[in-house]
C-alpha positions in Angstrom: 123.1 -34.5 -38.7 122.2 -38.2 -37.3 119.5 -38.8 -34.6 118.0 -42.1 -33.5 114.1 -41.6 -34.1 111.0 -43.3 -32.3 108.6 -44.7 -35.6 105.1 -44.5 -35.3 105.4 -48.6 -34.1 107.9 -47.7 -31.3 110.6 -48.8 -33.1 114.1 -46.9 -33.3 115.8 -46.3 -36.4 119.0 -43.9 -37.2 117.9 -41.2 -39.5 119.3 -38.2 -40.8 117.5 -34.7 -39.0 118.2 -31.1 -39.9 120.4 -29.9 -37.5 119.4 -27.7 -35.0 119.7 -24.2 -34.7 120.6 -21.8 -31.8 117.6 -19.5 -30.5 118.5 -15.9 -28.4 118.6 -17.9 -25.4 120.2 -21.5 -26.4 123.6 -23.1 -27.1 123.9 -26.0 -29.7 126.0 -28.9 -28.2 128.1 -31.0 -30.6 127.2 -34.3 -28.4 130.5 -36.8 -27.5 128.4 -38.8 -25.2 124.9 -39.2 -24.2 123.2 -41.3 -21.5 120.3 -43.9 -22.0 117.7 -44.4 -19.3 114.7 -46.0 -18.3 112.7 -42.8 -19.5 113.7 -43.5 -23.2 112.3 -47.3 -23.1 109.1 -45.8 -21.5 109.2 -42.6 -24.7 109.5 -45.7 -27.5 106.5 -47.7 -25.7 104.6 -44.4 -26.1 104.5 -44.4 -22.1 106.2 -41.1 -21.5 106.3 -38.5 -24.1 109.1 -35.6 -24.3 107.4 -32.4 -22.7 106.7 -29.3 -25.0 109.4 -27.8 -26.8 111.5 -31.1 -27.0 111.8 -33.6 -29.9 108.8 -35.9 -29.6 110.4 -38.7 -31.1 113.7 -38.5 -30.8 114.7 -39.7 -27.3 118.0 -38.9 -24.6 117.6 -37.0 -21.4 121.5 -36.4 -20.6 124.2 -35.4 -22.9 127.7 -34.1 -22.7 129.3 -32.1 -25.3 131.4 -29.3 -26.9 129.8 -25.7 -27.8 129.3 -25.3 -31.4 127.1 -22.3 -31.8 125.9 -19.9 -29.2 122.5 -18.1 -29.2 122.5 -14.4 -29.5 121.4 -13.4 -26.1 123.4 -15.9 -24.4 126.2 -14.8 -22.0 129.7 -16.3 -20.1 129.8 -19.2 -22.6 132.3 -19.6 -25.7 132.1 -22.0 -28.4 134.2 -25.3 -27.6 133.7 -25.0 -23.9 133.0 -28.8 -22.4 129.3 -28.9 -21.1 126.5 -31.2 -19.9 123.2 -30.9 -19.5 120.2 -32.9 -18.3 117.5 -32.0 -21.3 113.9 -32.9 -22.2 114.6 -35.2 -25.2 116.7 -34.8 -28.1 119.6 -36.3 -26.8 120.7 -39.3 -29.0 121.8 -37.2 -31.7 125.2 -35.6 -32.8 123.7 -32.3 -32.2 121.1 -30.7 -29.7 120.1 -27.0 -28.9 119.8 -26.6 -25.0 118.6 -23.4 -23.0 121.8 -21.8 -21.6 120.3 -22.2 -18.1 120.4 -25.7 -18.3 124.2 -25.8 -18.9 126.5 -27.7 -16.5 130.5 -27.1 -17.0 132.4 -30.3 -17.3 135.0 -30.7 -15.2 138.3 -30.7 -16.7 139.2 -34.8 -15.4 136.3 -35.7 -16.9 135.8 -38.1 -19.5 133.5 -37.7 -22.2 131.4 -40.9 -21.5 131.4 -40.0 -17.5 129.7 -36.5 -18.1 127.1 -37.9 -20.6 125.9 -40.1 -17.4 125.9 -37.7 -15.3 123.2 -35.0 -15.0 120.4 -37.3 -15.2 121.3 -40.1 -12.7 122.6 -37.1 -10.2 120.1 -34.7 -10.6 117.4 -36.9 -9.9 119.3 -38.2 -6.9 120.2 -35.0 -5.3 116.8 -33.7 -5.9 114.9 -36.6 -4.4 117.3 -37.2 -1.5 118.8 -33.6 -0.3 116.1 -31.5 -1.9 112.7 -33.9 -1.2 113.6 -36.2 1.4 115.9 -34.0 3.6 118.3 -36.6 4.0 120.2 -35.7 7.3 123.8 -37.4 8.6 122.8 -40.5 10.7 120.0 -41.4 8.4 119.5 -44.9 7.2 118.6 -44.6 3.8 117.5 -48.2 1.6 118.0 -47.7 -2.2 116.7 -50.7 -4.2 117.9 -51.6 -7.5 121.1 -49.5 -6.9 123.3 -51.1 -9.3 121.9 -49.0 -12.2 122.8 -45.4 -13.2 120.5 -43.8 -10.8 121.0 -46.4 -7.7 124.7 -45.7 -8.0 124.1 -41.7 -7.9 121.6 -42.4 -4.8 124.0 -44.4 -3.0 126.9 -42.1 -3.2 124.5 -38.9 -2.2 123.5 -40.4 0.6 126.6 -41.3 1.7 128.4 -38.1 1.0 125.4 -36.6 3.3 126.3 -38.6 6.1 123.6 -40.8 5.8 124.0 -44.9 6.3 123.3 -46.0 2.9 122.3 -49.6 2.1 122.5 -50.8 -1.4 120.2 -53.1 -2.5 121.2 -55.3 -5.7 120.1 -58.9 -6.9 123.3 -59.8 -8.3 126.1 -61.0 -5.8 128.6 -60.7 -8.2 128.0 -56.8 -8.0 128.2 -56.4 -4.6 132.0 -55.5 -4.3 132.0 -52.8 -7.2 129.1 -50.8 -4.8 131.1 -51.1 -2.0 133.8 -49.8 -3.7 132.2 -46.9 -4.9 131.7 -45.5 -1.2 133.2 -41.5 -0.8 136.2 -41.5 1.7 135.3 -42.1 5.1 131.5 -43.2 4.2 130.3 -46.9 4.7 127.9 -48.5 2.2 126.1 -52.1 3.6 125.4 -54.2 0.0 122.7 -56.9 0.5 120.2 -59.0 -1.5 116.3 -57.8 -1.7 116.2 -61.2 0.8 118.1 -59.3 3.5 116.8 -56.0 3.1 114.9 -56.2 6.1 117.9 -57.3 8.1 119.0 -54.2 7.9 116.4 -52.1 8.7 114.2 -49.6 9.8 114.8 -47.2 7.4 114.1 -43.4 7.4 113.9 -43.1 3.7 113.7 -46.0 1.2 114.6 -45.5 -2.6 112.1 -47.2 -4.8 113.9 -47.4 -8.5 112.4 -50.7 -9.5 108.3 -50.8 -8.7 107.0 -54.3 -9.1 104.1 -55.7 -7.4 105.4 -56.3 -3.8 107.5 -53.1 -3.5 105.5 -51.0 -1.2 105.5 -53.9 1.3 108.7 -52.4 2.4 106.3 -49.3 4.0 106.8 -52.2 6.9 110.5 -51.3 7.3 110.2 -47.4 7.5 111.3 -46.1 11.0 108.5 -43.8 12.5 108.2 -40.6 10.6 109.8 -42.1 7.5 109.7 -41.5 3.5 109.2 -43.5 0.6 110.6 -41.8 -2.7 109.0 -43.5 -5.3 111.5 -42.8 -8.4 111.6 -45.8 -10.9 108.7 -47.8 -11.8 110.3 -50.2 -14.6 109.0 -53.5 -13.3 105.2 -52.2 -12.7 103.7 -48.9 -11.7 100.5 -50.5 -10.5 101.0 -52.1 -6.7 98.8 -52.8 -3.5 99.3 -50.9 -0.4 98.7 -51.9 3.0 97.7 -48.2 4.4 97.3 -49.2 7.6 101.3 -50.2 7.7 101.8 -46.5 6.4 99.7 -45.2 9.0 101.7 -46.9 11.6 104.9 -45.3 11.3 102.9 -41.8 10.1 105.1 -42.1 6.8 105.2 -40.4 3.9 104.8 -41.3 0.0 106.9 -39.0 -2.3 106.5 -39.5 -6.2 109.0 -37.6 -8.2 110.1 -37.3 -11.7 111.7 -34.3 -13.4 111.2 -34.6 -17.1 107.5 -33.5 -16.7 108.5 -29.9 -14.8 108.6 -26.4 -15.5 111.2 -24.6 -17.4 111.7 -22.3 -14.6 111.7 -25.9 -12.0 114.2 -27.2 -14.2 116.7 -24.3 -14.5 116.5 -24.3 -10.8 117.7 -27.2 -10.3 120.4 -27.1 -13.0 121.6 -24.2 -10.5 121.5 -26.3 -7.6 123.4 -29.0 -9.6 126.1 -26.6 -10.9 126.7 -25.3 -7.3 126.2 -28.5 -4.8 127.0 -31.5 -6.9 129.4 -30.8 -9.4 132.2 -29.3 -7.1 131.8 -32.7 -5.7 132.3 -34.4 -8.9 135.5 -32.4 -9.6 136.7 -33.3 -6.2 136.2 -36.9 -6.7 133.8 -37.1 -4.2 131.4 -38.6 -6.8 132.1 -41.0 -9.3 130.2 -41.9 -12.5 130.5 -45.7 -13.0 130.1 -46.1 -16.5 128.7 -49.9 -17.9 129.1 -50.0 -21.5 129.1 -47.5 -24.5 128.2 -47.8 -28.0 129.0 -45.9 -30.9 125.3 -43.7 -31.9 124.7 -46.5 -35.2 125.1 -49.2 -32.2 122.1 -47.9 -31.0 120.2 -51.0 -31.0 123.0 -52.8 -28.6 123.0 -50.0 -26.5 119.1 -49.9 -25.7 119.4 -53.9 -25.3 122.1 -53.5 -22.9 119.7 -50.7 -21.4 116.8 -53.2 -20.9 118.9 -56.4 -19.8 119.9 -57.3 -16.2 123.6 -57.2 -14.3 124.3 -53.4 -15.1 126.5 -51.3 -13.1 126.3 -47.8 -13.6 125.5 -46.1 -17.1 125.1 -47.1 -20.6 125.8 -44.5 -23.0 125.9 -43.7 -27.0 128.9 -42.0 -28.1 129.6 -39.4 -30.8 133.0 -39.4 -32.3 
């Protein structure tokens, strides 16, 4: 099979690799679409290695495709089933072996591209907002860097939870597309970063960008508010006026999924399977696709991922 491979200098190449083999509890998935994520860029730089048991030099955290082979201990899954999964790495290839308990069903009406962009973004959004922050109806939630794949998922998850979502989007030309993502009956305010303070104070602030000034937003929290640190592409080391956090009795929550134990990831997959995928099947959640590139155009896909002005997911496709 073909796979995107990170060499020792952090450069990407398309190479031939042996086809994966399904262990007793695994299935082999013929990948039709795979999402690109900031973690893939971090892995190529050597900052975010794959967890044990996953290919150390093949990036890719989410896939969608058809089941080709089923391990001897797997039940309830058949060849040709349409599945998607959040994985520890190895997704930017034509095939991948995935533990069966991580698989999610692909709703019939969903395209491969949409399915390939769902698992990482919506697992991250649901886990952060619903499980960790326990967002409630009426909460005011600010999402920074909201036009990206995780950002568009965060905005929708906040809205379907009954919260008042405020999406911070730097490019004004993307504001109308963000408003159009609001689920039926929900309202989403879309602002530029300069206007975030006018819509506060906030019960939850989701930080998807990072950078030198990001924790100045602590001053925008309501009493007992929370800041969720989910993305730090613009910089991971920042100053914090701790007295501002103390005054509002606020909480900082750092979160990532990739480094969790297999058991934790299986529990999250079960939660997404039962609580989030049905909302996707009903059309209450959507996966906006920015661009999709064939696997042999991986360099263009990574360049688009690293560039400005995206709305939604960037994907690689395999046939």
